Structures are given as structure tokens and as C-alpha cells.
C-alpha positions as a LaTeX table, in Angstrom:
\begin{tabular}{lrrr}
\hline
Residue & $x$ (\AA) & $y$ (\AA) & $z$ (\AA) \\
\hline
Met1 & $-43.66$ & 0.10 & 52.60 \\
Lys2 & $-40.93$ & $-0.43$ & 50.14 \\
Gln3 & $-38.04$ & 2.44 & 50.20 \\
Gln4 & $-38.30$ & 3.44 & 46.95 \\
Ser5 & $-34.71$ & 3.68 & 44.78 \\
Pro6 & $-33.71$ & 7.20 & 44.65 \\
Phe7 & $-33.22$ & 6.58 & 40.64 \\
Phe8 & $-36.33$ & 5.66 & 40.05 \\
Arg9 & $-39.35$ & 7.98 & 39.58 \\
Cys10 & $-42.34$ & 6.70 & 40.61 \\
Asp11 & $-43.76$ & 5.39 & 37.38 \\
Gly12 & $-40.69$ & 2.93 & 37.35 \\
Ile13 & $-38.37$ & 4.27 & 34.50 \\
Asn14 & $-34.90$ & 3.39 & 34.82 \\
Arg15 & $-33.82$ & 2.78 & 31.45 \\
Arg16 & $-31.31$ & 4.32 & 28.41 \\
Asp17 & $-33.88$ & 6.47 & 26.54 \\
Phe18 & $-31.83$ & 6.96 & 23.33 \\
Leu19 & $-29.10$ & 5.86 & 20.98 \\
His20 & $-25.93$ & 6.98 & 22.01 \\
Ala21 & $-24.61$ & 9.17 & 19.13 \\
Gly22 & $-21.21$ & 8.36 & 20.25 \\
Leu23 & $-21.64$ & 4.47 & 20.33 \\
Met24 & $-18.41$ & 3.29 & 18.44 \\
Thr25 & $-18.03$ & $-0.04$ & 16.08 \\
Gly26 & $-15.35$ & $-0.89$ & 14.29 \\
Leu27 & $-13.53$ & 2.51 & 13.39 \\
Gly28 & $-16.94$ & 4.53 & 14.51 \\
Leu29 & $-18.75$ & 4.47 & 11.24 \\
Asn30 & $-21.79$ & 5.58 & 13.32 \\
Met31 & $-19.86$ & 9.03 & 14.42 \\
Ala32 & $-18.77$ & 9.55 & 10.95 \\
Asp33 & $-21.88$ & 9.59 & 9.65 \\
Leu34 & $-23.11$ & 11.73 & 13.07 \\
Met35 & $-20.13$ & 13.85 & 11.14 \\
Arg36 & $-21.58$ & 14.12 & 7.96 \\
Ser37 & $-25.19$ & 14.43 & 8.53 \\
Arg38 & $-23.66$ & 17.55 & 10.64 \\
Ala39 & $-22.13$ & 18.95 & 7.28 \\
Leu40 & $-24.67$ & 18.84 & 5.65 \\
Ala41 & $-27.32$ & 20.62 & 8.33 \\
Ser42 & $-25.12$ & 23.70 & 8.78 \\
Glu43 & $-24.54$ & 24.49 & 4.96 \\
Ser44 & $-25.62$ & 28.17 & 4.50 \\
Lys45 & $-26.45$ & 28.44 & 8.03 \\
Glu46 & $-25.68$ & 32.05 & 8.63 \\
Pro47 & $-24.45$ & 32.36 & 12.24 \\
Lys48 & $-27.29$ & 34.85 & 14.87 \\
Pro49 & $-25.72$ & 37.05 & 17.66 \\
Ala50 & $-26.63$ & 35.25 & 20.70 \\
Lys51 & $-26.08$ & 36.90 & 24.19 \\
Ala52 & $-25.57$ & 32.98 & 25.51 \\
Lys53 & $-22.75$ & 31.26 & 23.86 \\
Ser54 & $-23.72$ & 28.00 & 25.79 \\
Cys55 & $-26.42$ & 26.96 & 28.21 \\
Ile56 & $-25.52$ & 24.29 & 31.10 \\
Leu57 & $-29.38$ & 22.75 & 31.86 \\
Ile58 & $-29.58$ & 21.24 & 35.24 \\
Trp59 & $-32.02$ & 18.74 & 34.75 \\
Leu60 & $-33.70$ & 17.40 & 38.39 \\
Asp61 & $-35.76$ & 14.29 & 36.99 \\
Gly62 & $-38.35$ & 13.19 & 39.11 \\
Gly63 & $-40.25$ & 17.32 & 40.02 \\
Pro64 & $-38.86$ & 19.05 & 42.87 \\
Ser65 & $-40.72$ & 20.79 & 45.40 \\
His66 & $-41.02$ & 24.27 & 45.09 \\
Leu67 & $-42.52$ & 24.45 & 48.78 \\
Glu68 & $-39.28$ & 23.19 & 49.93 \\
Thr69 & $-36.61$ & 24.68 & 47.63 \\
Phe70 & $-37.60$ & 28.44 & 46.25 \\
Asp71 & $-40.98$ & 29.25 & 47.08 \\
Leu72 & $-41.17$ & 28.30 & 51.12 \\
Lys73 & $-44.41$ & 29.45 & 52.44 \\
Pro74 & $-44.36$ & 29.98 & 56.18 \\
Asp75 & $-47.24$ & 31.76 & 56.67 \\
Ala76 & $-49.44$ & 28.63 & 55.57 \\
Pro77 & $-51.08$ & 26.20 & 57.55 \\
Val78 & $-48.74$ & 23.49 & 59.42 \\
Glu79 & $-50.06$ & 20.76 & 56.47 \\
Ile80 & $-49.00$ & 23.19 & 53.46 \\
Arg81 & $-45.92$ & 25.06 & 54.71 \\
Gly82 & $-44.05$ & 21.84 & 55.74 \\
Glu83 & $-40.46$ & 21.54 & 58.11 \\
Phe84 & $-38.29$ & 23.87 & 56.28 \\
Lys85 & $-37.19$ & 27.63 & 57.12 \\
Pro86 & $-36.84$ & 30.13 & 54.69 \\
Ile87 & $-33.19$ & 32.35 & 55.05 \\
Lys88 & $-31.99$ & 35.61 & 53.59 \\
Thr89 & $-29.80$ & 35.64 & 50.93 \\
Asp90 & $-27.52$ & 38.31 & 49.50 \\
Val91 & $-29.83$ & 39.62 & 47.43 \\
Pro92 & $-32.74$ & 42.12 & 49.77 \\
Gly93 & $-36.03$ & 40.36 & 49.91 \\
Ile94 & $-35.06$ & 37.51 & 48.35 \\
Glu95 & $-35.54$ & 33.92 & 50.89 \\
Ile96 & $-35.28$ & 30.65 & 50.16 \\
Ser97 & $-34.93$ & 27.65 & 51.95 \\
Glu98 & $-32.33$ & 27.04 & 54.75 \\
His99 & $-31.08$ & 23.91 & 53.03 \\
Leu100 & $-29.73$ & 26.03 & 50.42 \\
Pro101 & $-27.11$ & 28.16 & 52.04 \\
Arg102 & $-24.15$ & 28.71 & 49.68 \\
Thr103 & $-26.93$ & 29.46 & 47.24 \\
Ala104 & $-28.54$ & 32.18 & 48.53 \\
Arg105 & $-24.59$ & 33.79 & 48.23 \\
Val106 & $-25.23$ & 33.45 & 45.20 \\
Met107 & $-28.61$ & 34.75 & 44.05 \\
Lys108 & $-27.63$ & 38.39 & 42.75 \\
His109 & $-26.17$ & 36.13 & 39.98 \\
Val110 & $-29.73$ & 34.75 & 39.86 \\
Ala111 & $-33.34$ & 35.17 & 37.63 \\
Leu112 & $-35.89$ & 32.66 & 40.24 \\
Val113 & $-38.91$ & 32.77 & 38.14 \\
Arg114 & $-41.54$ & 31.30 & 41.10 \\
Ser115 & $-44.58$ & 31.12 & 38.24 \\
Leu116 & $-43.53$ & 28.29 & 35.91 \\
Thr117 & $-46.85$ & 26.52 & 35.09 \\
His118 & $-48.60$ & 24.05 & 32.60 \\
Ala119 & $-51.15$ & 21.19 & 32.71 \\
Phe120 & $-49.54$ & 17.94 & 32.44 \\
Gly121 & $-48.65$ & 15.73 & 35.76 \\
Asn122 & $-47.37$ & 12.89 & 34.20 \\
His123 & $-43.15$ & 12.54 & 34.18 \\
Asn124 & $-42.95$ & 11.71 & 30.62 \\
Thr125 & $-45.67$ & 14.33 & 29.53 \\
Gly126 & $-43.65$ & 16.91 & 32.22 \\
Ser127 & $-40.18$ & 16.06 & 30.78 \\
His128 & $-41.62$ & 16.78 & 26.50 \\
Tyr129 & $-43.02$ & 19.95 & 27.56 \\
Leu130 & $-40.27$ & 21.49 & 29.83 \\
Leu131 & $-37.83$ & 20.02 & 27.26 \\
Thr132 & $-38.98$ & 20.97 & 24.13 \\
Gly133 & $-41.58$ & 23.90 & 25.19 \\
Asn134 & $-43.72$ & 22.32 & 22.90 \\
Lys135 & $-47.33$ & 20.41 & 24.22 \\
Pro136 & $-47.22$ & 16.58 & 24.08 \\
Ser137 & $-48.79$ & 15.66 & 21.01 \\
Pro138 & $-49.76$ & 11.39 & 19.99 \\
Val139 & $-48.72$ & 12.25 & 16.29 \\
Ile140 & $-45.41$ & 14.09 & 16.78 \\
Glu141 & $-42.38$ & 14.17 & 19.18 \\
Tyr142 & $-40.34$ & 17.23 & 19.42 \\
Pro143 & $-36.80$ & 17.80 & 19.78 \\
Ser144 & $-35.40$ & 19.23 & 23.07 \\
Met145 & $-33.87$ & 22.50 & 23.35 \\
Gly146 & $-30.12$ & 21.33 & 23.17 \\
Ser147 & $-31.20$ & 18.67 & 19.71 \\
Ile148 & $-32.46$ & 22.05 & 18.08 \\
Tyr149 & $-28.96$ & 24.08 & 19.39 \\
Ala150 & $-27.53$ & 21.17 & 17.68 \\
Gln151 & $-29.19$ & 20.94 & 14.70 \\
Gln152 & $-28.45$ & 24.93 & 14.56 \\
Ala153 & $-24.50$ & 24.83 & 15.12 \\
Gly154 & $-23.76$ & 21.99 & 12.46 \\
Ala155 & $-20.51$ & 20.36 & 12.30 \\
Gly156 & $-16.90$ & 22.00 & 12.44 \\
Lys157 & $-15.46$ & 21.09 & 15.79 \\
Val158 & $-14.17$ & 18.05 & 17.17 \\
Leu159 & $-16.49$ & 17.74 & 20.33 \\
Pro160 & $-20.19$ & 17.28 & 20.15 \\
Pro161 & $-22.72$ & 20.33 & 20.17 \\
Tyr162 & $-24.99$ & 19.01 & 22.69 \\
Val163 & $-23.83$ & 16.91 & 25.83 \\
Ala164 & $-25.69$ & 14.49 & 28.50 \\
Val165 & $-23.92$ & 13.89 & 31.69 \\
Pro166 & $-24.16$ & 11.15 & 32.73 \\
Glu167 & $-26.60$ & 10.49 & 30.16 \\
Gly168 & $-30.19$ & 11.69 & 28.41 \\
Val169 & $-33.61$ & 11.56 & 29.68 \\
Thr170 & $-36.52$ & 10.56 & 27.83 \\
Tyr171 & $-37.51$ & 13.74 & 25.59 \\
Ser172 & $-33.74$ & 15.40 & 26.17 \\
Gly173 & $-33.60$ & 13.92 & 22.72 \\
Ser174 & $-33.79$ & 14.89 & 18.12 \\
Gly175 & $-37.71$ & 14.41 & 18.07 \\
Phe176 & $-38.50$ & 14.61 & 14.80 \\
Leu177 & $-35.00$ & 15.72 & 13.95 \\
Pro178 & $-32.60$ & 13.10 & 12.44 \\
Ala179 & $-31.22$ & 10.52 & 15.61 \\
Thr180 & $-28.01$ & 12.76 & 14.73 \\
Tyr181 & $-29.27$ & 15.21 & 17.04 \\
Gln182 & $-29.39$ & 13.17 & 20.22 \\
Pro183 & $-27.02$ & 13.99 & 23.06 \\
Phe184 & $-23.83$ & 12.46 & 23.13 \\
Ser185 & $-24.06$ & 10.79 & 26.36 \\
Leu186 & $-20.74$ & 10.42 & 28.64 \\
Gly187 & $-22.45$ & 7.32 & 30.63 \\
Gly188 & $-21.52$ & 5.59 & 33.89 \\
Asp189 & $-21.23$ & 7.89 & 37.01 \\
Pro190 & $-18.86$ & 10.72 & 36.85 \\
Ser191 & $-18.16$ & 10.68 & 41.09 \\
Lys192 & $-16.10$ & 7.13 & 40.08 \\
Pro193 & $-12.18$ & 7.21 & 40.56 \\
Asp194 & $-12.21$ & 5.04 & 37.81 \\
Phe195 & $-14.84$ & 6.80 & 35.51 \\
Arg196 & $-14.45$ & 6.76 & 32.12 \\
Val197 & $-16.24$ & 8.51 & 29.24 \\
Arg198 & $-17.89$ & 5.61 & 27.07 \\
Asn199 & $-16.90$ & 5.06 & 23.61 \\
Leu200 & $-14.09$ & 7.65 & 23.35 \\
Asn201 & $-12.15$ & 4.21 & 23.48 \\
Pro202 & $-11.76$ & 1.70 & 20.88 \\
Pro203 & $-13.28$ & $-1.36$ & 22.50 \\
Val204 & $-10.86$ & $-4.05$ & 24.15 \\
Ser205 & $-10.44$ & $-6.37$ & 21.01 \\
Leu206 & $-9.96$ & $-3.14$ & 18.49 \\
Ser207 & $-6.64$ & $-1.09$ & 19.63 \\
Phe208 & $-5.61$ & 2.30 & 18.25 \\
Glu209 & $-3.02$ & 0.28 & 15.96 \\
Arg210 & $-5.99$ & $-1.98$ & 13.96 \\
Val211 & $-7.71$ & 1.85 & 13.64 \\
Glu212 & $-4.57$ & 3.80 & 12.24 \\
Arg213 & $-4.59$ & 0.44 & 10.04 \\
Arg214 & $-8.28$ & 0.87 & 8.89 \\
Arg215 & $-7.99$ & 4.48 & 8.55 \\
Glu216 & $-5.05$ & 3.90 & 6.32 \\
Met217 & $-7.13$ & 1.76 & 4.24 \\
Gln218 & $-9.56$ & 4.45 & 4.41 \\
Gln219 & $-7.89$ & 6.65 & 2.67 \\
Phe220 & $-6.10$ & 4.48 & $-0.12$ \\
Leu221 & $-9.51$ & 3.43 & $-1.01$ \\
Asp222 & $-10.51$ & 7.02 & $-1.42$ \\
Glu223 & $-7.99$ & 7.71 & $-3.36$ \\
Val224 & $-8.88$ & 4.77 & $-6.11$ \\
Lys225 & $-12.33$ & 6.15 & $-5.87$ \\
Arg226 & $-11.00$ & 9.68 & $-6.34$ \\
Ser227 & $-8.66$ & 8.28 & $-9.19$ \\
Thr228 & $-11.60$ & 6.22 & $-11.24$ \\
Glu229 & $-14.05$ & 8.93 & $-11.03$ \\
Glu230 & $-14.65$ & 11.40 & $-13.85$ \\
Arg231 & $-15.85$ & 14.63 & $-12.21$ \\
Pro232 & $-13.09$ & 17.17 & $-11.78$ \\
Ile233 & $-14.25$ & 17.87 & $-7.64$ \\
His234 & $-14.44$ & 15.89 & $-5.03$ \\
Thr235 & $-15.44$ & 15.62 & $-1.53$ \\
Pro236 & $-12.88$ & 12.65 & 0.04 \\
Val237 & $-15.34$ & 9.98 & 1.81 \\
Asp238 & $-12.77$ & 10.02 & 4.57 \\
Thr239 & $-13.37$ & 13.41 & 5.80 \\
Tyr240 & $-16.21$ & 12.58 & 7.79 \\
Tyr241 & $-13.85$ & 9.42 & 9.43 \\
Glu242 & $-11.10$ & 11.96 & 9.89 \\
Gln243 & $-13.44$ & 13.56 & 12.27 \\
Ala244 & $-14.85$ & 10.68 & 14.02 \\
Tyr245 & $-11.11$ & 9.75 & 14.21 \\
Ala246 & $-10.00$ & 12.89 & 15.68 \\
Leu247 & $-12.35$ & 12.39 & 18.43 \\
Leu248 & $-11.47$ & 9.41 & 19.49 \\
Thr249 & $-7.85$ & 10.71 & 19.07 \\
Ser250 & $-7.50$ & 13.87 & 19.89 \\
Pro251 & $-5.56$ & 15.50 & 22.88 \\
Glu252 & $-8.59$ & 18.11 & 22.68 \\
Ser253 & $-11.41$ & 15.95 & 22.92 \\
Gln254 & $-9.39$ & 13.41 & 25.48 \\
Ala255 & $-8.37$ & 16.65 & 27.94 \\
Ala256 & $-12.01$ & 17.63 & 27.93 \\
Phe257 & $-13.79$ & 14.98 & 30.09 \\
Asp258 & $-10.52$ & 14.68 & 31.83 \\
Leu259 & $-11.45$ & 15.28 & 35.36 \\
Ser260 & $-8.14$ & 14.39 & 37.34 \\
Lys261 & $-6.80$ & 17.75 & 35.46 \\
Glu262 & $-8.73$ & 19.33 & 38.19 \\
Pro263 & $-7.35$ & 20.31 & 41.33 \\
Ser264 & $-8.35$ & 19.04 & 44.47 \\
Asn265 & $-9.93$ & 22.28 & 46.02 \\
Val266 & $-11.97$ & 22.83 & 42.54 \\
Arg267 & $-13.47$ & 19.09 & 43.02 \\
Glu268 & $-13.93$ & 19.77 & 46.74 \\
His269 & $-15.77$ & 23.30 & 45.74 \\
Tyr270 & $-18.60$ & 21.61 & 43.28 \\
Gly271 & $-18.61$ & 18.32 & 45.86 \\
Arg272 & $-18.08$ & 14.68 & 44.80 \\
Ser273 & $-21.61$ & 13.41 & 44.51 \\
Arg274 & $-22.78$ & 12.93 & 41.01 \\
Val275 & $-24.86$ & 16.21 & 40.09 \\
Gly276 & $-21.61$ & 17.61 & 41.78 \\
Thr277 & $-18.96$ & 16.43 & 39.31 \\
Gly278 & $-21.85$ & 16.33 & 36.53 \\
Cys279 & $-21.67$ & 20.22 & 37.16 \\
Leu280 & $-17.84$ & 20.50 & 36.99 \\
Met281 & $-17.68$ & 18.21 & 33.91 \\
Ala282 & $-20.29$ & 20.61 & 31.79 \\
Arg283 & $-17.80$ & 23.46 & 33.34 \\
Arg284 & $-14.97$ & 21.82 & 31.32 \\
Met285 & $-17.60$ & 21.35 & 28.26 \\
Val286 & $-18.18$ & 24.80 & 27.88 \\
Glu287 & $-14.85$ & 25.40 & 28.47 \\
His288 & $-13.84$ & 23.37 & 25.71 \\
Gly289 & $-16.67$ & 24.53 & 23.19 \\
Val290 & $-19.59$ & 22.61 & 23.53 \\
Gly291 & $-22.30$ & 24.93 & 23.23 \\
Phe292 & $-25.36$ & 23.30 & 25.20 \\
Val293 & $-24.71$ & 20.37 & 28.32 \\
Thr294 & $-27.38$ & 18.69 & 29.90 \\
Val295 & $-26.43$ & 17.43 & 33.65 \\
Val296 & $-29.04$ & 14.88 & 34.92 \\
Asp297 & $-29.84$ & 14.79 & 38.43 \\
Lys298 & $-32.06$ & 12.01 & 39.16 \\
Gly299 & $-33.99$ & 11.02 & 42.36 \\
Trp300 & $-35.94$ & 14.21 & 43.03 \\
Asp301 & $-39.60$ & 11.98 & 42.74 \\
Met302 & $-40.38$ & 12.13 & 46.36 \\
His303 & $-43.90$ & 11.05 & 47.61 \\
Gln304 & $-42.83$ & 10.39 & 51.15 \\
Gln305 & $-40.70$ & 11.45 & 53.86 \\
Ile306 & $-39.54$ & 14.68 & 51.72 \\
Phe307 & $-39.11$ & 16.01 & 55.25 \\
Lys308 & $-35.94$ & 13.79 & 55.84 \\
Asn309 & $-34.59$ & 12.59 & 52.41 \\
Met310 & $-34.10$ & 16.26 & 51.36 \\
Pro311 & $-31.45$ & 17.46 & 53.53 \\
Asp312 & $-30.69$ & 13.60 & 55.11 \\
Ala313 & $-31.54$ & 11.14 & 53.06 \\
Lys314 & $-29.01$ & 7.72 & 54.38 \\
Phe315 & $-27.07$ & 10.33 & 57.12 \\
Arg316 & $-26.67$ & 13.87 & 57.92 \\
Gly317 & $-26.44$ & 15.93 & 54.87 \\
Ser318 & $-26.16$ & 13.42 & 52.13 \\
Gly319 & $-29.98$ & 14.46 & 50.83 \\
Lys320 & $-30.41$ & 15.67 & 47.77 \\
Leu321 & $-31.00$ & 19.22 & 48.76 \\
Pro322 & $-26.74$ & 19.97 & 50.56 \\
Ala323 & $-25.85$ & 17.75 & 47.03 \\
Leu324 & $-27.52$ & 20.71 & 44.57 \\
Asp325 & $-26.71$ & 23.25 & 46.82 \\
Gln326 & $-22.83$ & 22.45 & 46.68 \\
Ala327 & $-23.32$ & 21.48 & 43.20 \\
Tyr328 & $-25.56$ & 24.49 & 42.04 \\
Ser329 & $-23.84$ & 27.66 & 44.21 \\
Gly330 & $-20.25$ & 26.04 & 43.01 \\
Leu331 & $-21.15$ & 26.15 & 39.44 \\
Ile332 & $-21.95$ & 30.02 & 39.26 \\
Ala333 & $-19.54$ & 31.14 & 41.27 \\
Asp334 & $-17.03$ & 29.13 & 39.04 \\
Leu335 & $-18.43$ & 30.35 & 36.24 \\
Ala336 & $-18.51$ & 33.57 & 37.65 \\
Glu337 & $-14.51$ & 33.76 & 38.41 \\
Arg338 & $-13.32$ & 32.41 & 35.09 \\
Gly339 & $-14.96$ & 35.06 & 33.31 \\
Leu340 & $-18.23$ & 32.46 & 31.61 \\
Leu341 & $-21.02$ & 33.61 & 33.21 \\
Asp342 & $-22.37$ & 36.11 & 31.08 \\
Ser343 & $-21.68$ & 34.04 & 27.87 \\
Thr344 & $-23.45$ & 30.50 & 29.64 \\
Leu345 & $-27.02$ & 30.63 & 30.43 \\
Val346 & $-27.34$ & 28.37 & 33.49 \\
Met347 & $-31.11$ & 26.74 & 33.72 \\
Leu348 & $-31.99$ & 24.53 & 36.82 \\
Met349 & $-35.65$ & 22.70 & 36.70 \\
Gly350 & $-37.57$ & 19.63 & 36.50 \\
Glu351 & $-40.78$ & 18.47 & 34.84 \\
Phe352 & $-43.33$ & 19.86 & 37.46 \\
Gly353 & $-43.44$ & 20.84 & 41.21 \\
Arg354 & $-44.92$ & 19.48 & 43.94 \\
Thr355 & $-48.70$ & 19.60 & 45.63 \\
Pro356 & $-49.10$ & 21.78 & 48.35 \\
Lys357 & $-50.68$ & 19.49 & 51.09 \\
Ile358 & $-48.45$ & 17.06 & 52.64 \\
Asn359 & $-49.79$ & 13.22 & 52.31 \\
Asp360 & $-50.48$ & 10.73 & 54.84 \\
Arg361 & $-46.99$ & 9.47 & 53.90 \\
Ala362 & $-45.33$ & 13.01 & 55.07 \\
Gly363 & $-44.40$ & 13.29 & 51.03 \\
Arg364 & $-45.63$ & 14.90 & 48.69 \\
Asp365 & $-47.05$ & 14.23 & 44.95 \\
His366 & $-46.87$ & 15.67 & 41.44 \\
Trp367 & $-47.76$ & 19.46 & 40.49 \\
Pro368 & $-47.54$ & 21.04 & 37.76 \\
Arg369 & $-49.74$ & 24.03 & 38.53 \\
Ala370 & $-46.92$ & 25.54 & 40.55 \\
Gly371 & $-43.24$ & 24.88 & 40.10 \\
Phe372 & $-39.57$ & 26.62 & 39.37 \\
Val373 & $-37.09$ & 27.67 & 37.25 \\
Cys374 & $-33.79$ & 29.19 & 38.19 \\
Leu375 & $-31.61$ & 31.13 & 35.45 \\
Ala376 & $-28.11$ & 32.99 & 35.25 \\
Gly377 & $-25.95$ & 34.29 & 33.01 \\
Gly378 & $-26.01$ & 34.59 & 29.62 \\
Gly379 & $-27.86$ & 37.78 & 28.99 \\
Val380 & $-29.71$ & 36.82 & 31.81 \\
Arg381 & $-30.28$ & 39.68 & 34.57 \\
Gly382 & $-29.63$ & 38.50 & 38.06 \\
Gly383 & $-30.69$ & 39.40 & 41.77 \\
Gln384 & $-34.65$ & 39.59 & 41.29 \\
Val385 & $-37.84$ & 37.22 & 41.61 \\
Ile386 & $-40.41$ & 36.42 & 38.02 \\
Gly387 & $-43.46$ & 35.86 & 38.96 \\
Ser388 & $-45.03$ & 34.73 & 42.57 \\
Thr389 & $-47.99$ & 31.78 & 43.59 \\
Asp390 & $-50.80$ & 32.19 & 45.67 \\
Pro391 & $-50.24$ & 32.09 & 49.66 \\
Phe392 & $-50.69$ & 28.23 & 49.25 \\
Gly393 & $-48.40$ & 27.67 & 46.66 \\
Glu394 & $-51.03$ & 26.07 & 44.71 \\
Ser395 & $-51.43$ & 28.54 & 41.41 \\
Pro396 & $-49.39$ & 31.65 & 39.87 \\
Asn397 & $-50.84$ & 34.58 & 40.95 \\
Glu398 & $-48.71$ & 37.50 & 39.09 \\
Gln399 & $-46.83$ & 36.62 & 35.46 \\
Pro400 & $-47.44$ & 33.09 & 35.14 \\
Val401 & $-44.75$ & 31.28 & 32.88 \\
Thr402 & $-45.71$ & 28.43 & 30.56 \\
Pro403 & $-42.97$ & 26.13 & 29.12 \\
Glu404 & $-43.71$ & 27.83 & 25.35 \\
Asp405 & $-42.24$ & 31.12 & 27.38 \\
Leu406 & $-39.10$ & 29.31 & 28.94 \\
Ala407 & $-38.40$ & 27.56 & 25.77 \\
Ala408 & $-38.70$ & 30.66 & 23.52 \\
Ser409 & $-36.84$ & 32.96 & 25.80 \\
Thr410 & $-34.01$ & 29.91 & 26.20 \\
Leu411 & $-33.23$ & 30.22 & 22.41 \\
Ser412 & $-33.64$ & 33.32 & 21.77 \\
Leu413 & $-30.71$ & 33.73 & 24.41 \\
Met414 & $-29.04$ & 31.54 & 22.16 \\
Gly415 & $-29.44$ & 33.30 & 18.80 \\
Ile416 & $-31.90$ & 31.14 & 17.61 \\
Gln417 & $-35.01$ & 32.45 & 16.50 \\
Pro418 & $-37.64$ & 30.07 & 18.22 \\
Asp419 & $-40.88$ & 30.71 & 15.48 \\
Asp420 & $-38.69$ & 29.46 & 12.74 \\
Ala421 & $-39.77$ & 26.62 & 10.70 \\
Tyr422 & $-37.89$ & 23.14 & 10.40 \\
Gln423 & $-38.36$ & 21.65 & 6.93 \\
Ala424 & $-39.50$ & 17.76 & 7.81 \\
Pro425 & $-38.88$ & 15.06 & 5.45 \\
Asn426 & $-42.57$ & 15.22 & 3.86 \\
Gly427 & $-42.36$ & 19.35 & 3.60 \\
Arg428 & $-44.63$ & 20.09 & 5.92 \\
Pro429 & $-42.39$ & 23.57 & 8.04 \\
Ile430 & $-42.69$ & 22.79 & 11.96 \\
Gln431 & $-42.11$ & 25.66 & 14.30 \\
Trp432 & $-39.71$ & 25.00 & 16.96 \\
Val433 & $-41.42$ & 26.38 & 19.47 \\
Lys434 & $-45.53$ & 27.80 & 18.86 \\
Gly435 & $-46.45$ & 30.48 & 20.76 \\
Gly436 & $-43.97$ & 31.30 & 23.57 \\
Ser437 & $-43.45$ & 34.98 & 24.77 \\
Ile438 & $-40.16$ & 36.07 & 25.93 \\
Ile439 & $-40.34$ & 36.61 & 29.80 \\
Lys440 & $-40.74$ & 39.73 & 30.61 \\
Gly441 & $-37.45$ & 41.31 & 33.17 \\
Leu442 & $-36.23$ & 38.31 & 31.86 \\
Ser443 & $-32.66$ & 40.34 & 30.32 \\
\hline
\end{tabular}
């Protein structure tokens, strides 16, 4: 049987899913339009209290197995329990996978939800449900939590409010909101030595000298328009171009994306993997004022050889679990050490769990009825387990948590009322999340 690529899911999706808000053409007209739209959206918005000023979502694309990570069943029959053993953590009574030893040392910061549940076992529908908090619908695509945050945050900063590392996945975008609330996708592989953020540099054919000349021309045309218009009060057109220009040229934006400024020991602390470098980039984004960062880690759709591929893959320690263990624990510990964890909500999840029974290819298939999400920082009470599953890990038997509950809790922690309604262009009010409840005991 042909080996499945680690960057493909079983449905074959491996495409760039969205138009990137940061795409620059010429002087950056698309970015200017973005700034203009955000400025309009932010008018008359009142700031709301928030326990979490920012959020980092680590998205395990493909569906991570709960039975090999955070909800092991050592007493179940062999065809269910698998090969991995549980280990103790720094919280008495909480055990997780033996392949997450570093994570075991930071569980005092983590609220582990073992009862995440829904009914959509397809990658796209499961992703939509978890990323938006709304059941998939044939007539409407809901915005992701990151895009909701971007819409609520509005304009006012050089850096975009919502960033995807390295880029967004299906349904991590703006849904029925304008495309200006898509994530700003960095592109490429941050773990590569030659990594550069896509679209933060003008095209080869367009030097900064030419950008500057076009900027000066825009300012001249604005002055002409201002002198010929009869209105006494005029909002200059180039205000928005100035914001786009600032993103291209400001030391703040350039420094925020520059991983070379990190000491080598910090790089090693996170690991040199894609997810490790992505989590380090996310921490830099939060430090520079970005409110919502999604770090995408592909390759979790393991229908075969799960006990080999999760820890070792190509060689010992090269699998998904060792890289995630170092990246996730490194992020939690680093945020705590820098005094940022209390104000930064960190989420770890995928679109669903995996089947309790191991299949005939030594893998596990899609299983939405049971899964996990780890939450830390941002007002969350760590060192606890919320909910549980039955002895075989098939279904919740205590405190089931739905995607609506998770989205409602996340938005509330960020100071956004989940039942607020957005006025669609057709005049129809649409709630951000319908029917979700705050997860009991989370904060």
C-alpha cells in the first residue's frame, strides 16, 4: 500500500484555501482596502473586558487520536488500548501519553477536556464545526473564531489582528464576513533557514524606491482632490495606503516576523520542527500585539501504522508526538516565564478523535464522538481534567462538551459575547454562536 504523505489528509486536500489578505500588488492596494474595511468596521465599537488579550490556537489538522495522547485506556482490551503507556504528570491523578513527557511537566497550567464530542466525521465538516462553533450548513459558511476576533478588533495597529502560521486551513477564514477578516498567512515553512514572510517585501520588479515614488504620487493626488472638493472636512484617501505602507516598511512589522532575533537556546527550547518554529513565531506575534494566531500542524490523519508514525515516522523521535511535545510544552513554559500566559489563551485541538478499535492497517479512523482539547492561560484554571469518556474511549460519560460550548467559552474569555448578532448585508442578524454554554469549571 502506498504510504500516505504526512501533509495530506485522507480526503486529499492540500491546497491554499483562501486569498491572503497580505497579498501585495503595486503599492499594496489590497492591503489598503483591508485597512479601510477594518477602520469602518471598528467605528463605534466599545471595548469589552477580557481575561485573554490574545489567543494561540494550535490546530492538529487531520484529527489527532485521543487514545494515544491525552485519554489513554490502559485497562481496555489490546485492540482498543494500543501500544502506548500512560505516564504521570506534575498534577497528581492526571496521566497522559508516554510520548508527551515534556507536556507532562506543564499540565499544572492546562485544563484538559476529555469529553469533546460532535457528530461530523468528515474533515471539512468537522473542521468547520470546531473552528467556528457552528454546525455546518449548506446555505451559510460561518466565520472562524479568529475572524470573529479580527472583526471585533477592527483597525488601529500596524500588524494584522489575525495571523495564520504558516497559512490557514479550510474554514479557518472569514465565512460570511468580508474577506478582509481572513487570516494574514505567513506562507512557506518557518523552520527553513531561508524563510521569509510572503508579501512583506515588494515584488522583485518593484523596489522600495518605486514604492516610495508611488506613495508620494498618491499623496499629491490626495492634495489635489482635497483642494478641489467643497466639503470642509475631508478624510484623506491615503490614510489607508499609509497603513499598508507601514506594514511593508515599519521596523515593528519586520521585527515581529524575524526569527533570527531569537537566541539559539530559545529556538532549541521549542524545537526546529515546523510546529516548533510555528509556536515560537506565534509567541512573537502575541508579544507584538497580534490578537489571534493559528498555528497549523498537518499530518494527523493516521489511518495506518499509528504506533510507528506518531513517535518515530522516518527515524527515532521524528514523529508527530515528539515534535508536538517539545513545541507545546515550550510555548506554555515560555509564555509563563515571560508573564504572558495569564493574558494568552492557548488551545490545542483538531477536528475529531480516532476510533477506539484499531483497524487492520494498525491505524485508527475518524471518530467525532470523542476527542480532546487542551486549554491553558487566558483565565483558564489549569491542573484539572474536565469530563471523561467511557472505558473504551467511545463516548463521553461525564460533562460532554460540544463545539458550541468550546467556541462560546473561547469568545467569552476574549471579551466577545458569543450570542451577539452580526448584521449581514441582507439585513439578517446572525449570531456568532448558537446555543453554546460556558464550560463549567473552566475558569
